[in-house]
MDTraj code that builds the backbone (N, CA, C; nanometers):
import mdtraj as md
import numpy as np

residues = "MET LYS PHE ASN ALA GLY LEU ASN ASP PHE VAL GLY THR LEU SER GLY GLY GLU GLN GLN LYS VAL ALA ILE ALA ARG ALA VAL ILE ALA ASP SER ASP ILE ILE PHE ALA ASP GLU PRO THR GLY ALA LEU ASP SER VAL SER ARG GLU VAL ILE PHE GLU LEU LEU ARG GLU LEU VAL GLY ALA GLY LYS CYS VAL ILE MET VAL THR HIS ASP ILE GLU LEU ALA SER LYS THR ASP ARG ALA LEU ILE LEU LYS ASP GLY LYS ILE PHE LYS GLU LEU HIS ARG PRO SER GLY GLU GLU LEU TYR LYS ILE LEU GLU VAL GLN SER THR THR GLU GLU".split()
xyz = np.array([
    [-3.6139, -7.8066, -9.0592],
    [-3.7106, -7.7432, -8.9722],
    [-3.8460, -7.7499, -9.0419],
    [-3.9445, -7.8047, -8.9751],
    [-4.0770, -7.8232, -9.0338],
    [-4.1588, -7.6947, -9.0282],
    [-4.2378, -7.6744, -9.1340],
    [-4.3336, -7.5643, -9.1385],
    [-4.4406, -7.6046, -9.2378],
    [-4.5594, -7.6330, -9.1875],
    [-4.6646, -7.6875, -9.2728],
    [-4.7658, -7.5851, -9.3214],
    [-4.7577, -7.4617, -9.2739],
    [-4.8570, -7.3612, -9.3102],
    [-4.8317, -7.3079, -9.4506],
    [-4.9392, -7.2555, -9.5096],
    [-4.9290, -7.1951, -9.6417],
    [-4.9376, -7.0434, -9.6332],
    [-4.9120, -6.9764, -9.7425],
    [-4.9138, -6.8302, -9.7455],
    [-5.0513, -6.7722, -9.7160],
    [-5.1566, -6.8460, -9.7434],
    [-5.2915, -6.7946, -9.7228],
    [-5.3527, -6.8359, -9.5894],
    [-5.2776, -6.9054, -9.5062],
    [-5.3289, -6.9477, -9.3759],
    [-5.3307, -6.8301, -9.2787],
    [-5.4372, -6.8232, -9.1984],
    [-5.4471, -6.7198, -9.0960],
    [-5.3620, -6.7589, -8.9755],
    [-5.3101, -6.6585, -8.9079],
    [-5.2232, -6.6827, -8.7924],
    [-5.2920, -6.7717, -8.6893],
    [-5.4205, -6.7510, -8.6676],
    [-5.4940, -6.8289, -8.5680],
    [-5.5009, -6.9775, -8.5984],
    [-5.4752, -7.0149, -8.7233],
    [-5.4797, -7.1568, -8.7600],
    [-5.3430, -7.2239, -8.7468],
    [-5.2401, -7.1457, -8.7181],
    [-5.1047, -7.2005, -8.7060],
    [-5.0800, -7.2540, -8.5654],
    [-4.9924, -7.3508, -8.5556],
    [-4.9529, -7.4016, -8.4240],
    [-4.8676, -7.2954, -8.3543],
    [-4.8456, -7.3125, -8.2250],
    [-4.7623, -7.2187, -8.1499],
    [-4.6224, -7.2087, -8.2073],
    [-4.5658, -7.3235, -8.2437],
    [-4.4320, -7.3246, -8.3021],
    [-4.4275, -7.2543, -8.4365],
    [-4.5311, -7.2752, -8.5195],
    [-4.5364, -7.2089, -8.6498],
    [-4.5506, -7.0578, -8.6324],
    [-4.6338, -7.0164, -8.5362],
    [-4.6484, -6.8733, -8.5089],
    [-4.5150, -6.8134, -8.4654],
    [-4.4422, -6.8879, -8.3849],
    [-4.3127, -6.8406, -8.3372],
    [-4.2143, -6.8260, -8.4540],
    [-4.2146, -6.9220, -8.5444],
    [-4.1257, -6.9154, -8.6607],
    [-4.1603, -6.7962, -8.7496],
    [-4.2898, -6.7684, -8.7666],
    [-4.3325, -6.6532, -8.8463],
    [-4.2852, -6.5238, -8.7806],
    [-4.3001, -6.5137, -8.6491],
    [-4.2566, -6.3932, -8.5773],
    [-4.1062, -6.3718, -8.5924],
    [-4.0302, -6.4786, -8.5836],
    [-3.8846, -6.4682, -8.5988],
    [-3.8493, -6.4275, -8.7419],
    [-3.9169, -6.4865, -8.8396],
    [-3.8919, -6.4500, -8.9798],
    [-3.9211, -6.3020, -9.0030],
    [-4.0297, -6.2520, -8.9454],
    [-4.0636, -6.1098, -8.9602],
    [-3.9555, -6.0215, -8.8998],
    [-3.9039, -6.0610, -8.7835],
    [-3.7984, -5.9826, -8.7176],
    [-3.6714, -5.9806, -8.8021],
    [-3.6391, -6.0929, -8.8632],
    [-3.5178, -6.1011, -8.9457],
    [-3.5350, -6.0195, -9.0738],
    [-3.6494, -6.0322, -9.1376],
    [-3.6755, -5.9608, -9.2629],
    [-3.6751, -5.8098, -9.2417],
    [-3.7185, -5.7644, -9.1239],
    [-3.7222, -5.6206, -9.0947],
    [-3.5824, -5.5595, -9.0923],
    [-3.4800, -5.6433, -9.0777],
    [-3.3401, -5.6000, -9.0806],
    [-3.3105, -5.4907, -8.9777],
    [-3.3648, -5.5070, -8.8582],
    [-3.3403, -5.4121, -8.7496],
    [-3.2013, -5.4332, -8.6927],
    [-3.1468, -5.3282, -8.6338],
    [-3.0165, -5.3398, -8.5686],
    [-3.0272, -5.4130, -8.4354],
    [-3.1456, -5.4041, -8.3731],
    [-3.1692, -5.4707, -8.2449],
    [-3.2889, -5.5637, -8.2600],
    [-3.2736, -5.6868, -8.2143],
    [-3.3823, -5.7848, -8.2185],
    [-3.4117, -5.8277, -8.0758],
    [-3.5363, -5.8102, -8.0346],
    [-3.5810, -5.8545, -7.9033],
    [-3.6479, -5.9904, -7.9202],
    [-3.5960, -6.0904, -7.8526],
    [-3.6462, -6.2273, -7.8668],
    [-3.6904, -6.2783, -7.7297],
    [-3.8205, -6.2772, -7.7057],
    [-3.8759, -6.3222, -7.5780],
    [-3.9104, -6.4703, -7.5892],
    [-3.8305, -6.5547, -7.5267],
    [-3.8471, -6.7005, -7.5324],
    [-3.8603, -6.7479, -7.6779],
    [-3.7627, -6.7160, -7.7633],
    [-3.7760, -6.7468, -7.9055],
    [-3.7831, -6.8950, -7.9388],
    [-3.7421, -6.9809, -7.8481],
    [-3.7431, -7.1247, -7.8767],
    [-3.8421, -7.2005, -7.7897],
    [-3.9220, -7.1291, -7.7133],
    [-4.0109, -7.1907, -7.6150],
    [-4.1093, -7.2928, -7.6703],
    [-4.1662, -7.2686, -7.7873],
    [-4.2686, -7.3585, -7.8417],
    [-4.2148, -7.4458, -7.9546],
    [-4.0826, -7.4548, -7.9643],
    [-4.0235, -7.5263, -8.0774],
    [-3.9709, -7.6641, -8.0389],
    [-3.9674, -7.7530, -8.1372],
    [-3.9048, -7.8839, -8.1173],
    [-3.7535, -7.8639, -8.1118],
    [-3.6802, -7.9668, -8.0718],
    [-3.5361, -7.9526, -8.0487],
    [-3.4582, -7.9159, -8.1752],
    [-3.4990, -7.9672, -8.2897],
    [-3.4290, -7.9345, -8.4145],
    [-3.4514, -7.7876, -8.4504],
    [-3.5760, -7.7435, -8.4459],
    [-3.6075, -7.6035, -8.4766],
    [-3.5408, -7.5101, -8.3763],
    [-3.5354, -7.5522, -8.2510],
    [-3.4718, -7.4739, -8.1445],
    [-3.3268, -7.4438, -8.1810],
    [-3.2545, -7.5454, -8.2254],
    [-3.1140, -7.5269, -8.2617],
    [-3.0993, -7.4395, -8.3858],
    [-3.1870, -7.4586, -8.4844],
    [-3.1819, -7.3785, -8.6069],
    [-3.2046, -7.2311, -8.5737],
    [-3.3053, -7.2030, -8.4919],
    [-3.3373, -7.0647, -8.4564],
    [-3.2254, -7.0027, -8.3742],
    [-3.1716, -7.0772, -8.2784],
    [-3.0635, -7.0215, -8.1970],
    [-2.9409, -6.9930, -8.2832],
    [-2.9105, -7.0814, -8.3767],
    [-2.7966, -7.0586, -8.4667],
    [-2.8217, -6.9359, -8.5543],
    [-2.9453, -6.9168, -8.5978],
    [-2.9805, -6.7977, -8.6754],
    [-2.9552, -6.6714, -8.5926],
    [-2.9958, -6.6737, -8.4663],
    [-2.9722, -6.5579, -8.3794],
    [-2.8222, -6.5322, -8.3622],
    [-2.7441, -6.6386, -8.3485],
    [-2.5982, -6.6234, -8.3370],
    [-2.5399, -6.5631, -8.4655],
    [-2.5920, -6.6050, -8.5805],
    [-2.5454, -6.5500, -8.7081],
    [-2.5772, -6.4011, -8.7183],
    [-2.6938, -6.3618, -8.6672],
    [-2.7301, -6.2201, -8.6679],
    [-2.6326, -6.1391, -8.5829],
    [-2.5952, -6.1940, -8.4676],
    [-2.4955, -6.1276, -8.3823],
    [-2.3633, -6.1158, -8.4584],
    [-2.3244, -6.2227, -8.5254],
    [-2.2016, -6.2212, -8.6044],
    [-2.2039, -6.1187, -8.7168],
    [-2.3247, -6.0857, -8.7622],
    [-2.3409, -5.9864, -8.8688],
    [-2.3536, -5.8449, -8.8129],
    [-2.3322, -5.8301, -8.6819],
    [-2.3343, -5.6970, -8.6217],
    [-2.4659, -5.6552, -8.5602],
    [-2.5636, -5.7440, -8.5572],
    [-2.6920, -5.7125, -8.4944],
    [-2.6823, -5.7354, -8.3438],
    [-2.7656, -5.6673, -8.2697],
    [-2.7752, -5.6885, -8.1249],
    [-2.9000, -5.7728, -8.0998],
    [-2.8825, -5.8872, -8.0364],
    [-2.9960, -5.9740, -8.0038],
    [-3.0106, -5.9763, -7.8524],
    [-3.1266, -5.9339, -7.8060],
    [-3.1590, -5.9390, -7.6639],
    [-3.2614, -6.0501, -7.6480],
    [-3.2209, -6.1554, -7.5811],
    [-3.3041, -6.2750, -7.5704],
    [-3.3401, -6.3021, -7.4246],
    [-3.4674, -6.3262, -7.4016],
    [-3.5142, -6.3703, -7.2708],
    [-3.5364, -6.5200, -7.2807],
    [-3.4806, -6.5944, -7.1858],
    [-3.4999, -6.7394, -7.1879],
    [-3.4899, -6.7971, -7.0480],
    [-3.5587, -6.9066, -7.0281],
    [-3.5451, -6.9866, -6.9064],
    [-3.4636, -7.1119, -6.9365],
    [-3.4145, -7.1222, -7.0586],
    [-3.3397, -7.2385, -7.1050],
    [-3.1916, -7.2186, -7.0729],
    [-3.1442, -7.2849, -6.9694],
    [-3.0063, -7.2668, -6.9242],
    [-2.9071, -7.3123, -7.0304],
    [-2.9404, -7.4169, -7.1038],
    [-2.8494, -7.4633, -7.2092],
    [-2.8270, -7.3538, -7.3135],
    [-2.9347, -7.2874, -7.3558],
    [-2.9195, -7.1783, -7.4523],
    [-2.8471, -7.0599, -7.3900],
    [-2.8832, -7.0259, -7.2679],
    [-2.8185, -6.9124, -7.2003],
    [-2.6684, -6.9347, -7.1876],
    [-2.6283, -7.0601, -7.1727],
    [-2.4855, -7.0897, -7.1579],
    [-2.4088, -7.0755, -7.2896],
    [-2.4809, -7.0549, -7.3989],
    [-2.4162, -7.0374, -7.5295],
    [-2.4127, -6.8905, -7.5720],
    [-2.4475, -6.8008, -7.4800],
    [-2.4529, -6.6586, -7.5135],
    [-2.3227, -6.5884, -7.4769],
    [-2.3072, -6.4682, -7.5282],
    [-2.1896, -6.3876, -7.4954],
    [-2.2023, -6.3238, -7.3577],
    [-2.3249, -6.2946, -7.3194],
    [-2.3489, -6.2247, -7.1928],
    [-2.4855, -6.2657, -7.1396],
    [-2.4924, -6.2898, -7.0105],
    [-2.6199, -6.3262, -6.9481],
    [-2.6444, -6.2356, -6.8286],
    [-2.7648, -6.1844, -6.8203],
    [-2.8072, -6.1064, -6.7054],
    [-2.9126, -6.1877, -6.6322],
    [-2.8891, -6.2147, -6.5052],
    [-2.9855, -6.2874, -6.4236],
    [-3.0683, -6.1829, -6.3507],
    [-3.1994, -6.1888, -6.3676],
    [-3.2878, -6.0911, -6.3045],
    [-3.3546, -6.1486, -6.1812],
    [-3.3764, -6.0631, -6.0840],
    [-3.4510, -6.0997, -5.9639],
    [-3.5352, -5.9789, -5.9259],
    [-3.6640, -5.9995, -5.9142],
    [-3.7570, -5.8914, -5.8807],
    [-3.7415, -5.7717, -5.9743],
    [-3.7187, -5.7998, -6.1024],
    [-3.7098, -5.6951, -6.2027],
    [-3.5788, -5.6190, -6.2060],
    [-3.4811, -5.6628, -6.1284],
    [-3.3511, -5.5954, -6.1238],
    [-3.2408, -5.6942, -6.1582],
    [-3.1293, -5.6412, -6.2081],
    [-3.0159, -5.7274, -6.2406],
    [-2.9553, -5.7802, -6.1115],
    [-2.9568, -5.9121, -6.0982],
    [-2.9031, -5.9816, -5.9808],
    [-2.7570, -6.0184, -6.0037],
    [-2.7253, -6.0580, -6.1277],
    [-2.5895, -6.1025, -6.1604],
    [-2.5671, -6.0861, -6.3101],
    [-2.4444, -6.0517, -6.3467],
    [-2.4058, -6.0422, -6.4872],
    [-2.2899, -6.1375, -6.5126],
    [-2.3014, -6.2150, -6.6191],
    [-2.1970, -6.3109, -6.6553],
    [-2.1585, -6.2926, -6.8015],
    [-2.0305, -6.3060, -6.8299],
    [-1.9828, -6.3032, -6.9680],
    [-1.9436, -6.4453, -7.0072],
    [-1.9980, -6.4903, -7.1199],
    [-1.9774, -6.6273, -7.1685],
    [-1.9997, -6.7290, -7.0560],
    [-2.1206, -6.7312, -7.0021],
    [-2.1490, -6.8169, -6.8862],
    [-2.1491, -6.9652, -6.9218],
    [-2.1144, -7.0460, -6.8254],
    [-2.1270, -7.1911, -6.8426],
    [-2.2601, -7.2333, -6.7813],
    [-2.3083, -7.3487, -6.8223],
    [-2.4308, -7.4014, -6.7635],
    [-2.4156, -7.4201, -6.6137],
    [-2.2981, -7.4648, -6.5721],
    [-2.2719, -7.4870, -6.4297],
    [-2.2830, -7.3561, -6.3512],
    [-2.2255, -7.2485, -6.4049],
    [-2.2348, -7.1177, -6.3383],
    [-2.3801, -7.0738, -6.3243],
    [-2.4556, -7.0906, -6.4316],
    [-2.5951, -7.0483, -6.4306],
    [-2.6769, -7.1285, -6.3303],
    [-2.6597, -7.2611, -6.3296],
    [-2.7315, -7.3443, -6.2329],
    [-2.6972, -7.3034, -6.0901],
    [-2.5698, -7.2762, -6.0654],
    [-2.5250, -7.2395, -5.9311],
    [-2.5894, -7.1079, -5.8864],
    [-2.5900, -7.0096, -5.9745],
    [-2.6503, -6.8804, -5.9416],
    [-2.7994, -6.8951, -5.9166],
    [-2.8669, -6.9721, -6.0004],
    [-3.0104, -6.9913, -5.9820],
    [-3.0400, -7.0667, -5.8533],
    [-2.9523, -7.1591, -5.8169],
    [-2.9683, -7.2322, -5.6913],
    [-2.9532, -7.1372, -5.5727],
    [-2.8508, -7.0536, -5.5762],
    [-2.8296, -6.9549, -5.4691],
    [-2.9468, -6.8587, -5.4634],
    [-2.9917, -6.8143, -5.5795],
    [-3.1031, -6.7204, -5.5870],
    [-3.2296, -6.7815, -5.5272],
    [-3.2555, -6.9082, -5.5567],
    [-3.3772, -6.9713, -5.5046],
    [-3.3685, -6.9956, -5.3544],
    [-3.2496, -7.0216, -5.3005],
    [-3.2378, -7.0436, -5.1558],
    [-3.2479, -6.9133, -5.0780],
    [-3.2140, -6.8004, -5.1410],
    [-3.2280, -6.6719, -5.0717],
    [-3.3725, -6.6261, -5.0681],
    [-3.4572, -6.6864, -5.1502],
    [-3.5989, -6.6507, -5.1523],
    [-3.6773, -6.7224, -5.0437],
    [-3.6223, -6.8296, -4.9895],
    [-3.6965, -6.9097, -4.8918],
    [-3.6952, -6.8475, -4.7549],
])
top = md.Topology()
chain = top.add_chain()
for i, resn in enumerate(residues, 1):
    res = top.add_residue(resn, chain, resSeq=i)
    for name in ("N", "CA", "C"):
        top.add_atom(name, md.element.get_by_symbol(name[0]), res)
traj = md.Trajectory(xyz[None], top)
């Protein structure tokens, strides 16, 4: 996973992906029982995306609670539980969802909006 910034670099000089990695590192170092991850892989390349997602899975394995918001169906399909939201409310809850299930629900959800 690439990271080109130095310890003395200001946050404003970092790329979006580097800023995201710093935010994730801060959350991990804080050793909180609950980690809120809003689009944690959104600005990352595919290699970093996998590294970060695996780190989040390891945190869950260590007894931490990770609440992740994502539009990435592939990542959502690798979670223990997925909540699909519509208009700020839970539309559907899935345990260990497959990508196919998620695509189907999103397709149904989008056709009910038309």
